[in-house]
C-alpha positions as CSV (number, residue, x, y, z in Angstrom):
1,M,-43.2,37.3,32.6
2,D,-44.1,35.2,35.5
3,A,-41.9,32.8,37.4
4,K,-43.5,29.7,35.8
5,A,-42.8,31.0,32.3
6,E,-39.2,31.8,33.3
7,G,-38.8,28.4,34.7
8,Q,-40.1,26.8,31.5
9,I,-37.7,28.9,29.4
10,L,-34.7,28.1,31.6
11,A,-35.7,24.3,31.5
12,A,-35.9,24.5,27.7
13,L,-32.5,26.3,27.5
14,G,-31.0,23.6,29.8
15,Q,-32.4,20.9,27.6
16,I,-31.1,22.6,24.5
17,Q,-27.7,22.9,26.1
18,G,-27.7,19.3,27.1
19,E,-28.6,18.2,23.5
20,L,-25.9,20.5,22.1
21,K,-23.3,18.9,24.4
22,G,-24.5,15.5,23.4
23,L,-24.2,16.4,19.7
24,R,-20.7,17.8,20.3
25,D,-19.6,14.7,22.1
26,L,-21.1,12.5,19.3
27,M,-19.3,14.5,16.6
28,S,-16.1,14.3,18.6
29,S,-16.4,10.6,18.9
30,S,-17.3,10.2,15.2
31,N,-14.2,12.3,14.3
32,A,-12.0,10.1,16.5
33,S,-13.4,7.0,14.9
34,L,-13.0,8.4,11.4
35,H,-9.3,9.3,12.2
36,Q,-8.7,5.8,13.5
37,R,-10.2,4.3,10.4
38,I,-8.0,6.5,8.2
39,N,-4.9,5.6,10.2
40,D,-5.8,1.9,9.9
41,I,-6.2,2.2,6.1
42,H,-3.0,4.1,5.8
43,T,-1.1,1.5,7.8
44,S,-2.7,-1.3,5.8
45,N,-1.9,0.3,2.5
46,E,1.7,1.1,3.5
47,T,2.2,-2.5,4.5
48,R,0.8,-3.7,1.2
49,F,3.0,-1.3,-0.8
50,Q,6.1,-2.4,1.1
51,N,5.2,-6.0,0.2
52,V,4.6,-5.1,-3.4
53,E,8.0,-3.3,-3.5
54,K,9.7,-6.4,-2.1
55,R,8.1,-8.6,-4.7
56,V,9.0,-6.2,-7.5
57,E,12.6,-6.0,-6.3
58,K,12.8,-9.8,-6.3
59,L,11.3,-10.0,-9.8
60,E,13.8,-7.4,-11.0
61,T,16.7,-9.3,-9.4
62,D,15.5,-12.6,-10.9
63,H,15.1,-10.9,-14.3
64,K,18.6,-9.6,-14.2
65,T,19.9,-13.1,-13.3
66,L,18.0,-14.6,-16.2
67,L,19.4,-12.0,-18.6
68,V,23.0,-12.8,-17.5
69,R,22.4,-16.5,-17.7
70,T,20.8,-16.2,-21.2
71,A,23.7,-14.0,-22.4
72,A,26.3,-16.4,-20.9
73,G,24.4,-19.4,-22.4
74,G,24.3,-17.7,-25.8
75,G,28.0,-16.9,-25.6
76,I,28.9,-20.5,-24.7
77,A,26.6,-21.9,-27.4
78,G,28.2,-19.5,-30.0
79,T,31.7,-20.6,-28.9
80,V,30.8,-24.3,-29.1
81,A,29.2,-23.9,-32.5
82,T,32.3,-22.0,-33.8
83,L,34.6,-24.7,-32.4
84,L,32.5,-27.5,-34.0
85,I,32.5,-25.7,-37.3
86,E,36.3,-25.3,-37.2
87,I,36.8,-28.9,-36.2
88,I,34.6,-30.1,-39.1
89,R,36.4,-27.7,-41.4
90,I,39.8,-29.1,-40.3
91,K,38.7,-32.7,-40.6
92,T,37.0,-32.2,-44.0
93,G,39.9,-30.2,-45.1
């Protein structure tokens, strides 16, 4: 093999090595970008879930308050109705 052919082979190998390095760098950059996107999505979803949890807790608290008020109102209404019936019964005799 003559020097010219060896030079061409070495130049081709150098070019291939350069292209491989470029591809590796590109893949590394793509992986870093992908990981950043995944982290961003994770953070966004975590924030959304925390907000949903807060809203659900508030709804549960409001629901419990409503149940207590309804029960208390029912108890008071029952007592008032019983008292009225007794008053009517006593008056009508």
